Kinemage of the C-alpha trace (Angstrom):
@kinemage 1
@onewidth
@group {chain A} dominant
@subgroup {mainchain}
@vectorlist {calphas} color= white
{ca unk a 1} P 30.477 -7.657 -23.242
{ca unk a 2} L 32.901 -9.569 -25.435
{ca unk a 3} L 35.315 -9.895 -22.509
{ca unk a 4} L 32.572 -11.418 -20.383
{ca unk a 5} L 31.657 -13.908 -23.087
{ca unk a 6} L 35.188 -15.320 -23.325
{ca unk a 7} L 35.703 -15.684 -19.566
{ca unk a 8} L 35.397 -19.251 -18.243
{ca unk a 9} L 32.414 -18.604 -15.950
{ca unk a 10} L 28.850 -19.806 -16.119
{ca unk a 11} L 25.887 -17.453 -16.326
{ca unk a 12} L 24.993 -18.324 -12.720
{ca unk a 13} L 28.481 -17.323 -11.548
{ca unk a 14} L 28.184 -14.091 -13.502
{ca unk a 15} L 24.774 -13.312 -12.011
{ca unk a 16} L 26.046 -14.088 -8.500
{ca unk a 17} L 29.025 -11.825 -9.100
{ca unk a 18} L 26.698 -9.031 -10.137
{ca unk a 19} L 24.155 -9.474 -7.323
{ca unk a 20} L 26.053 -10.507 -4.176
{ca unk a 21} L 27.789 -7.122 -3.658
{ca unk a 22} L 24.481 -5.283 -3.994
{ca unk a 23} L 22.780 -7.762 -1.658
{ca unk a 24} L 25.471 -7.108 0.954
{ca unk a 25} L 24.994 -3.356 0.521
{ca unk a 26} L 21.232 -3.837 0.908
{ca unk a 27} L 21.690 -5.791 4.144
{ca unk a 28} L 24.106 -3.136 5.424
{ca unk a 29} L 21.522 -0.448 4.622
{ca unk a 30} L 18.777 -2.283 6.508
{ca unk a 31} L 21.097 -2.832 9.475
{ca unk a 32} L 22.121 0.842 9.480
{ca unk a 33} L 18.556 2.134 9.183
{ca unk a 34} L 17.328 -0.268 11.872
{ca unk a 35} L 20.160 0.787 14.191
{ca unk a 36} L 19.427 4.485 13.639
{ca unk a 37} L 15.686 3.946 14.072
{ca unk a 38} L 16.129 2.082 17.333
{ca unk a 39} L 19.111 3.983 18.733
{ca unk a 40} L 18.401 7.535 17.660
{ca unk a 41} L 14.643 7.721 17.200
{ca unk a 42} L 13.690 5.171 19.890
{ca unk a 43} L 11.571 3.122 17.483
{ca unk a 44} L 10.859 -0.158 19.266
{ca unk a 45} L 11.256 -3.479 17.518
{ca unk a 46} L 8.360 -5.547 18.743
{ca unk a 47} L 9.043 -8.500 16.466
{ca unk a 48} L 11.962 -10.673 15.490
{ca unk a 49} L 15.052 -9.298 13.776
{ca unk a 50} L 15.475 -12.722 12.203
{ca unk a 51} L 12.104 -12.323 10.472
{ca unk a 52} L 13.068 -8.816 9.362
{ca unk a 53} L 16.371 -9.961 7.853
{ca unk a 54} L 14.781 -13.026 6.281
{ca unk a 55} L 12.180 -10.804 4.634
{ca unk a 56} L 14.948 -8.425 3.600
{ca unk a 57} L 16.687 -11.304 1.831
{ca unk a 58} L 13.473 -12.095 -0.048
{ca unk a 59} L 12.926 -8.439 -0.950
{ca unk a 60} L 16.517 -8.078 -2.142
{ca unk a 61} L 16.109 -11.252 -4.199
{ca unk a 62} L 13.140 -9.621 -5.905
{ca unk a 63} L 14.656 -6.187 -6.488
{ca unk a 64} L 17.975 -7.584 -7.674
{ca unk a 65} L 16.064 -9.871 -10.021
{ca unk a 66} L 14.168 -6.901 -11.435
{ca unk a 67} L 17.426 -4.984 -11.817
{ca unk a 68} L 19.057 -7.869 -13.659
{ca unk a 69} L 15.985 -8.290 -15.836
{ca unk a 70} L 16.108 -4.602 -16.752
{ca unk a 71} L 19.807 -4.909 -17.577
{ca unk a 72} L 19.171 -7.839 -19.927
{ca unk a 73} L 16.510 -5.876 -21.797
{ca unk a 74} L 18.500 -2.632 -22.009
{ca unk a 75} L 21.094 -2.053 -24.689
{ca unk a 76} L 22.979 0.780 -22.958
{ca unk a 77} L 23.699 1.765 -19.379
{ca unk a 78} L 21.688 4.964 -19.812
{ca unk a 79} L 18.692 2.981 -21.033
{ca unk a 80} L 18.998 0.672 -18.014
{ca unk a 81} L 19.146 3.637 -15.623
{ca unk a 82} L 16.052 5.230 -17.169
{ca unk a 83} L 14.182 1.919 -17.153
{ca unk a 84} L 15.080 1.423 -13.491
{ca unk a 85} L 13.796 4.892 -12.672
{ca unk a 86} L 10.535 4.224 -14.525
{ca unk a 87} L 10.094 0.996 -12.562
{ca unk a 88} L 11.179 2.014 -9.054
{ca unk a 89} L 9.627 5.496 -8.861
{ca unk a 90} L 6.069 4.221 -9.441
{ca unk a 91} L 6.865 1.235 -7.214
{ca unk a 92} L 7.501 3.569 -4.277
{ca unk a 93} L 4.373 5.598 -5.024
{ca unk a 94} L 2.220 2.461 -5.317
{ca unk a 95} L 3.656 0.643 -2.308
{ca unk a 96} L 1.552 2.231 0.403
{ca unk a 97} L 4.589 4.089 1.742
{ca unk a 98} L 3.390 7.571 0.771
{ca unk a 99} L -0.312 7.019 0.160
{ca unk a 100} L -2.541 4.348 1.709
{ca unk a 101} L -3.371 1.642 -0.808
{ca unk a 102} L -6.994 1.676 0.390
{ca unk a 103} L -7.299 5.298 -0.840
{ca unk a 104} L -6.127 4.443 -4.359
{ca unk a 105} L -8.548 3.751 -7.231
{ca unk a 106} L -9.595 0.102 -7.481
{ca unk a 107} L -7.621 -0.541 -10.683
{ca unk a 108} L -4.473 0.888 -9.103
{ca unk a 109} L -5.039 -1.183 -5.967
{ca unk a 110} L -4.949 -4.311 -8.138
{ca unk a 111} L -1.722 -3.080 -9.739
{ca unk a 112} L -0.066 -2.845 -6.319
{ca unk a 113} L -0.192 -6.634 -6.007
{ca unk a 114} L 2.628 -6.746 -8.590
{ca unk a 115} L 4.785 -4.463 -6.454
{ca unk a 116} L 7.326 -6.199 -4.187
{ca unk a 117} L 7.723 -3.097 -2.023
{ca unk a 118} L 4.061 -3.378 -0.998
{ca unk a 119} L 4.733 -6.754 0.612
{ca unk a 120} L 8.008 -5.699 2.202
{ca unk a 121} L 6.395 -2.665 3.843
{ca unk a 122} L 3.667 -4.854 5.347
{ca unk a 123} L 6.414 -7.058 6.800
{ca unk a 124} L 8.458 -4.123 8.139
{ca unk a 125} L 5.394 -2.556 9.757
{ca unk a 126} L 4.380 -5.921 11.165
{ca unk a 127} L 7.796 -6.598 12.698
{ca unk a 128} L 8.431 -3.098 14.031
{ca unk a 129} L 4.994 -1.942 15.103
{ca unk a 130} L 2.946 -5.063 15.791
{ca unk a 131} L 5.487 -7.720 16.697
{ca unk a 132} L 4.004 -10.283 14.345
{ca unk a 133} L 5.964 -13.215 13.011
{ca unk a 134} L 6.010 -15.534 10.028
{ca unk a 135} L 2.753 -17.145 11.143
{ca unk a 136} L 1.012 -13.889 10.132
{ca unk a 137} L 3.441 -12.597 7.494
{ca unk a 138} L 3.833 -15.797 5.464
{ca unk a 139} L 1.605 -14.613 2.559
{ca unk a 140} L 3.791 -11.541 2.040
{ca unk a 141} L 6.977 -13.588 2.388
{ca unk a 142} L 5.666 -16.175 -0.064
{ca unk a 143} L 4.771 -13.430 -2.552
{ca unk a 144} L 8.290 -12.002 -2.313
{ca unk a 145} L 9.825 -15.464 -2.720
{ca unk a 146} L 7.731 -16.194 -5.817
{ca unk a 147} L 8.446 -12.785 -7.351
{ca unk a 148} L 12.154 -13.061 -6.580
{ca unk a 149} L 12.459 -16.551 -8.000
{ca unk a 150} L 10.500 -15.581 -11.120
{ca unk a 151} L 12.477 -12.415 -11.842
{ca unk a 152} L 15.848 -14.082 -11.283
{ca unk a 153} L 14.816 -17.030 -13.443
{ca unk a 154} L 13.640 -14.710 -16.229
{ca unk a 155} L 16.802 -12.616 -15.972
{ca unk a 156} L 19.062 -15.677 -16.147
{ca unk a 157} L 17.110 -17.049 -19.139
{ca unk a 158} L 17.339 -13.715 -20.944
{ca unk a 159} L 21.021 -13.445 -20.068
{ca unk a 160} L 21.745 -16.843 -21.614
{ca unk a 161} L 19.854 -15.834 -24.762
{ca unk a 162} L 21.781 -12.572 -25.079
{ca unk a 163} L 25.064 -14.484 -24.848
{ca unk a 164} L 23.999 -17.039 -27.471
């Protein structure tokens, strides 16, 4: 960490350096999975790929923000990995991917509103299966944008405080 502190970069440049490679990997993953789904499994895309990739950018903004926030709270890499596991594992379970949200207890259903994956799955299903666009999906996209902005802002604030 001392080496990072003495380098002549701003915290924004540092955060971009940490997030851009993972964002590119995330986009490559979505492109690969979409290509396999369409080409191999004949899953039709009824909606716009532009909407899908725009929503992917918002989802990646959110998840990268959460990852950075976890890294600013953690003191060791092992602690960060465990914290990530304890965040992302329940996030998948509470997203509606494995179990319908409507079948969850009411208190848990309310908790799912804090889960970015919930919103992204609604968008993916809407684009692939229903062919809907931003006119229908804007609440989910707005939620992802707000969550992403908030987590990145919190992470950058915490990062500045840890350097000070």
